[in-house]
N, C-alpha and C positions, 0 to 999 in steps of 0.2 A: 662836621657832618654836612653834606650839601643840602641846600634847601629843597624841600619836596615841592613839586609843582601843584598849583591849584587847578590848572588846566593843561591840556596837551599843547604847549607852545612848541616853537621850533627846537629849542634845546631839549625838551622832553622827547620829541620825535627822534632826534639824533641819539639820545641815550637809549631809547627803546630799540632802535635798529642795532646798536652796538651790543646790547644785552641779548637780543634775540639771536644775533650771530654767535655770541659766546655759548648760549644755551644749545643751539643746534650743533655747534662744534663738539660740545660734550656728549650729546646724545646721538650724533650722526651714525656711529657704528651700530648702536642698538636699534635705531629706526631702520637702517638698511637691513638688519637681520630679520625683522618681522614683516618685511615688504613682500606680500603674497598677492596683492590685488592692485590694479587689474592684471599686471604681469609680475611673476615671481622673479624679478631680476635684481633685487637687492640693492637698489640705488635711490630709494625715496629720501632717505636722510641726507645723502650727498646732494641730490637735486634741490632740496629745500635749502640747504646750507648755501649753495651757489646762488640761488635766487635771492636770498636775503643779503648775501655778500654784495650782489650787484645793487640792491636797494640802498644798503648802507654807504656804498661808494658814491652813489649819486647824491645822497644827503651831505656827505663830507665835501663833495665838490661845491655845493651851494654855500656851505660855511667857509670854504677856502676863498670863494669869491668875495666874501665879506670881511676877510681878515683885517683889512685896513680901515674898516668902518667902525663906528662907535657902538653900533647896535647889532643884535643878532638878526639873521634873516627873518622874513615874515613867516608865520606858520604855514600859510598857503604855499609858499615856495618850497618849504621843507617837505610837506606831505605830498605835494605833486612830484617832487624829485624822487621821493621814496617809491611812489607808485610807478613812475616812469622807469626807474632803475630796475624794479622788480619785473616790469613788463619786458624790457629788452634783455634781461638776464635770466628769465624763467627757464627752468629745466624740468623736463619730464611732466607727467600728468599732474602730480601734486604741486610742483613748483608753478605750473601754469595757473592752477586754481588759486594758489596763494597769491599770485600776482593780481588776479581779479579781485580777491578779497581786499587786498591793500588799496587797489584802485577804487573800489566801492567806498571804503572808509575815507580815502582822501577827498572824494567828492563832497563829503559832509564836513570833515574836519577842517577843510580850507576856510570854512565860514565861522568856525569856532571850535574850541577844544574842551568845553565844560562837560558836565555829566550828561546833560540833555543831548548835546551834539554827539557824544560818544555812543549813547544808546542808539540814536538814529544811524550813526555810522556803522555799527555792528549789524543792524538790520539791513541797511542798504548793501553791505558787503555780502551777507549771506544770500540775499535775493539775487544780486548780480552774479555771484559764483554759480548759483543753481541754473540761472538762465544761460550761462556760458557753456554748460555741459549739455551735449546733445541728448543724452539719455541718463538723467540723474539716477543714482543708486543709493539707497539708504544703507547706513552702516559705514559710510565713508567720511572724508573730511567735510563734505557738504552737510551731513547730519550734525557733526560736531560744531560747525560754524552756526547752524541754525539754533542749536541748543544754547550756545553762548549768547546769541542775540536775544533769545526768548528769556533767558535768565536775567539779562540786564534790564529788561523792561520793567515798568512799575512806576510808582509815584516819584516825586522829586527827591533826589538824594545827591550826596556829594560824589566826586569822581572816584574816590577810593572804594566806596560801596559798589559802584557800578563795575569797576574792574574786578573786584573780588567775586561778584556775582557771575560775571561772564566767565571767569576762569573756572569757578566751581561748576557752572553749568556744562562747560566744555568737558571737564574732567569726568563728570558723571555720564555724559553722553558717550565719551570714549569707551568707558567700561562696558557699555551695552552693545558696542558694535559687533562683537562675536555672535550676539543673539540675532542681529539683523542681517548679517551677511554670512551665508553658510561657509564660504571658503575660509573666513576668519575663524569660525567655530571649529572647523575640522583641524586647522593648524594650531589652535589654542593661542591665538594672538589677537591683539586689538589692531585697529586700522593704523597703518604706518603714517599716512598723511594726516589723520586726525591727531595722532600723537605729536607730530611735528607742530600742528597748529596749537596744541596745548602748551608746547614749549614756547611758542611765540607769545601767547597770551600770558604765560608765566613771567616772561620778560617785561610785559606791560605792567603786571602787578608790581614787580620790583622797581620799575621806573617811577610809578606813582606813589608807592608806599615806602620805598627805601629798603624793603625786605623781600628777599626771594622766597618763592614757595619752597618748603622744606624738601630737600633732596636726600635720597638714601639709596640703599642697594636695590637693584631691580634685576630680574632675570633677562636674559637675552631675548626671550619671547614676549617681553612686555606684560608678564602676568602680574597678578595682584601684588602691590607693594606691601612692605611690612612696617610696623610702627618703629620709629626711631626717636632719638632725643627725648627719652623719658615719656614716650607715649604719643608724641606727635605723629601724624600719619603722613607718609610720603605723598606729596602732591597737594596737601592743604597749605594755605598761607600760614606763615609764622604767626602764632598768636591768634589764629582764626578759629572759627567753630567748625565742627564737622559739616560736610556738605550734605544737604538733604538727600536721602536715598543712598548715601555711601557710608556703610557701617565701618567700624574700626577694621583696619585691614585695607581700606582704600577703595575697593570696588564693590558693587552690589553683589550680594550672595548669588553664586551661580552665574555671574555675569561673564566671567572668563573661565571656560572649561579647562580641565586638565589637558596638557599638551597631548594631542593625538598624533596625526601624521606630521612628521617634521617638515620644516620649510623645504619646498621643492618636491614633495611627494604628493601624488594625486593631481587632478586638473585644477590647479590653484590660480590659473590666470583668467578665469571667467566665471560668471555666476552660474552658468548651466553646467552640470556635470558632463564630462566627456567632450566638451567643445574646445577645440584648440584655437588659439588666437592667431591674428595675422602675423606675417613674417617680419614686418618692418615698423619701426617708430619713425615718423617724419615730423620735424619741427622746423618752423621758419618764422621770421618776422615778415610782415606784409604791409606795404603801403597801398591802401585801397579805400574806396568810399563805402558807406554803409550798404548801398544797394548791391555792390559787387560782392561784399562779404556775405550778405544773405544768400546769394546764389551759390557762393563757395561752400557755405555750410551744407546746403542741400546736396551738392555734388560729393563732398567728402564723406558725408553721412552714408551715401550709397556705396562708397568705396571701402569703408572699414568701420572700426569702432573706436572707443575711447576718445571721441572727438571733443576737443575743448578749443574754443576760439574766444580770446579775451582781448580787451583793448577798446579803442574808440578814437575819435578825432583824427582819423586817417592812418593810424598806426595800430596794427593788430599782431597778436602772437597766436600762431596756429599750431596745434598738436593733434596728431591722429595716428592710429595704428592701422596699417594697410598691408595688403599683399603686393600691390603695385605701387611702389614708391615713386616711380616716374610719373604716373598719372596724378598722384597727389601734388607733386611739384608743378606739373603742367596746369593743374587747376588753379594754383596760386598765380602762375604767370598770366593766365587768362583774366584773373580777378584784379591784378595790379602788379606790384613790383616786389617779389619775394627776395629776401636775402638772409644771411646767417643761416643757411639751410643745413640742417643736421639730419642724417639718415642713419639709424642704428638697426642692424640686422639681428633678428632673433632666430636661433636654430630650433627646429622642431624635432624633438626627440621623445619617443614613447608617448606621443599624443599631447605633450604640453610644452610650453615655451620656456626656453632658458637662453641666456646670452651665450654666444659662441665662446668657448674656452680653448682656443687654439694655442699651440705652443708659441710663446713670445718670440719675436724676431730678435736677432742679436743686437742690431743698432737701428735707430731711427733719428730723424731730424724734425723738430717742432719749430715752426717759424711763424712770427707775427707779421702780417702783411696789411697795408693800408687800403686795399681794394680788391674787388672780385677778380680782376684781370690777373693780378699777381698771385692770387690764391690758386687760380687754375694752373698757372705756370709752375708754381712750387709743388702742387699736387702731382703734376705730370713728372716732376723730377723725383717723386717718391716721398715728399715731405708731408707731415701733418700740419695743417694751417689753422691759424686763429686770425680772424679778420678784425682789425681795429678801425671801427667806423669813426668819422669825424666827430670829435667831442665825446666819444665813447670808448676810452681805452679799456682793454681787458683787465679783469681783476685776477688776483693770484689764483683763485679757485678755477677760473676758466683755463688758465695755463696748466694747472694740475690736471684738469679734466682732459686737455689735449695730450698731455704726456701719457695719461692712462690709455687714451684711444690709440696712441701710437703702438702700444702693446709690445714694448721692446725691453731688453735687459739694460741697454745703454741708450741714452738720449742726449743729443746735442740741441740745446735751446738757443734760438736766435731771436731776441726781443725786438731788434731793429728800431729802437727808440730809446734815447738816453733817459727819458722820463720813466721808462718801464724798468730801469735797472733794479730798483729795490723790489718791485712787484715780481719780477722774474726770479730774483734771488730767493724770495720767500717761497715761490712755487717749486724751485729746484730743491730747496731744503725739505719741503713737504714730501716731494716725490722720493727723495733719498730715504726718508723714514719708512717708505713703503717698499724698499728694496731695489729701487731703480738707480742705476749709476747715471748721474746727470752732470753734464758739463755745460756751463753757461758761457757762451761766446758773446762779449759785450758789444754787439753790433748796435750802432746808433742811427742807422737809416736803412731803408729797404734795399737800396743799391748795394750796401755792404753785405746784407743778407744774401742777395743774389750771387755776389762774388764768392761768399763762403760756401754756398750750396753748390756752386759750379765745380769746386775742387773736392767736394765730399767723396770719399772712397770707403764704402762700408766694409770692404774686405781687408783693409789694413788695420793695424793696431789702433785702439781707441785713442790713446794719448797722441799718437802720430797724426791721426785724422783731425783731432781737435786743434793741434798746433798748426796744421796746414790751413784749416778753415779760419782760424784766428789771424794768421798771417795775411791771407787773402783779403779779409775784411779790413784789416789795418792798413793795407796798401791801397785802399779805395777811398779817395776823397769824395765827399758827397755835398750836394747842393739841392735846394728846392726853391721854387718860385711861390710867392704868396701875395695876397692882396691886402694892403694896409687897411685896417678897419677904422682908424682914427689918426689924427695928427700925433706924432710922438718923436722923441729923440732916439736915434739909432747910432751905431758905430760909423755909419756912412753919412750921417747928417740928419736933418729933420725931414720926415716924410709926412705927406698929407693923406687923408682918407682917399682910397682909390688908387694910390700909387702901387706899382708892381715892385715888390721887394725880392732881391736875389740874396738868399742866405747860403753862405759857404761854410761848411763845418759848423753849422748852428748859429753863426753870427751874420747880421745884415752887412753885406759887402757892396751891394749895388741897389740904387733906387732909380727906377725907370718909369716911363709913361705907358709902355705896352709890353706884352709878353715876348714877342719875337726879339725886339732889340735888347731887352733885359737878359734874355736867355743867351744871346750871342756874347754879350759882355761878360756874363758869368763864365761861359765856356772859355773865353779868352783868358780870363783871370786864372782859371784852374789849369788850363793847358800850358800856361807860361812856365809852370814848374815841371813840364814833361808829362807824358802819358802814352799809353799804347791802345787803350780801349775806352770809348765813351759809351755809357749806358743812358738811354733816355726812357723815362716812364711817363707816358702821357695820361692825363686825367680824362674823365669821361667826356667832357665837352670840348676838348682840345682837338682841332682838326688835324688830319694826317699831313696837311700841307706844312704845318709847323715842323714836324719831324723831317720832312723832305728838305726844307730850307736849312735846318740845323745840320743835317747830314752833309749837305753841299758846303756849308760854311766850314765844317771840320775838314772835309776832303780837300778844299781849295787852300786852306791855310795851314794845315798840319799834315805833312807827309807821313805815311806809315801808321796813321792812327785810324783804327776801325771804329765803326759806330753800330750799335745794336739798339733796336727800338722795341718797347713793349707797351701794351695797353694796360693801364692800371685799373681802369673802371672807376667806380665812385670812390674817389679818394680826396683827402683834404687839400692837397696841393695840385695846381694845374699841371705842374711839370716837376719831375724828380730827375736829377742828373748825377751820374757817377763817373769818375775818372780813375782808371787803374793804370 
């Protein structure tokens, strides 16, 4: 049996993230089913899962960087990675609030993980989340978080006592949410975001005690649980005592009414009866200063509702529901640099909001791209895109989400990175369980994805289309330029920090002193084996003059070879090269 932690060190944080992801994976469908506030769109469980998946991936990356070391990462590194991962991967209203809760906890746990620090962390988290929401509403995840923090307060105690108290307080508060928020009472459900937070805190209980809260049968509407295991109550810690205010049966008497209107009936998307919500959900990451974000909050608050802005230190996650999605994005542009922009449309039917349920398309392409420029190019070609930021590869959940957004019976997935092979395979397998036919074309670079997308024909047979796209990708050699970060051995010799490296098909083939000369050498190496088309993808800071010079180099040295140039935007490599 693994040794139980005396405090929340890096290993415990890693375990907590893993267990939280497992718990949300188990409960995702049920949480989705009870999602009626602020929009009855049935995705809160999925959004929370994807948010925690991003947090867990960030923590795993910290441990991967220490694989060759003798010690585990510092606790501060692990909790900050958890918070940052949740921030950049936050989905939906509840996911954004959860990201701020984790960020608030990380600010305290970075200094220590004992019982006293955990109590302060829970309080800091609840306060930070409430401040992040423009108009806090009781009976939501904010209420559950505050109750967890309050229950954890008290005299000196050990870590296990604190996590048990926080979990019990959250569970009791969750049971009362239908009394506090009318929309929940009418639907006969508890708050979906609050239930997700209870699952995350339950994973913390298991991390610290080695025993998960007892799980048992539960209705799809999240109604009162029933005793199991010889009288234990679902939701109470194994071997624990009943939570104060929660009688046998799990929830306070009368706390969860009998199911009334089913999910989706009545004006369930807002606290006021008869008020329909905005048409769009807008989400983006934003690089901006505190002053700019303060002005942004004011502007977005005037545009819509469900406004949540979380983050700090120059990086923010913005979530709002509006009727004018363009104005919400423009506000972000004025405040700083928005990216990873997601806009979801809600159809207004019979006075309440539901997601559009259009007939799915027959076929779609989902492509991972390294920058905004290629995202625009691929979108124009009809593909659904996922942007892989430098150092931030997409998780499998993000790819699954993109496949769902494509809304097609058949999907061709282009990962465009050899390191994403297993992630993409997992996403494809998950989508297949949901009834989508998915073909994974193992593209290893963005230029291969461009070549595959160029020959995509949605009107021909699926297998024929996949074969053609695979052949086009396979016939495209790829290269990229990178800047060496330190002295190291390569297949082309020893490089020094600051050298320009030319990688062909993933291996260092050229070491140069500047980008233009290295690019010319790489092109000569690649075209020596023949070629008909050169594709150049320029990074954000690369001048157009480089593309002009390389086009001239190809035109003068290689007859009948054409060159196309694209702007990749903010991408890892200053230059990507493809030769077909």
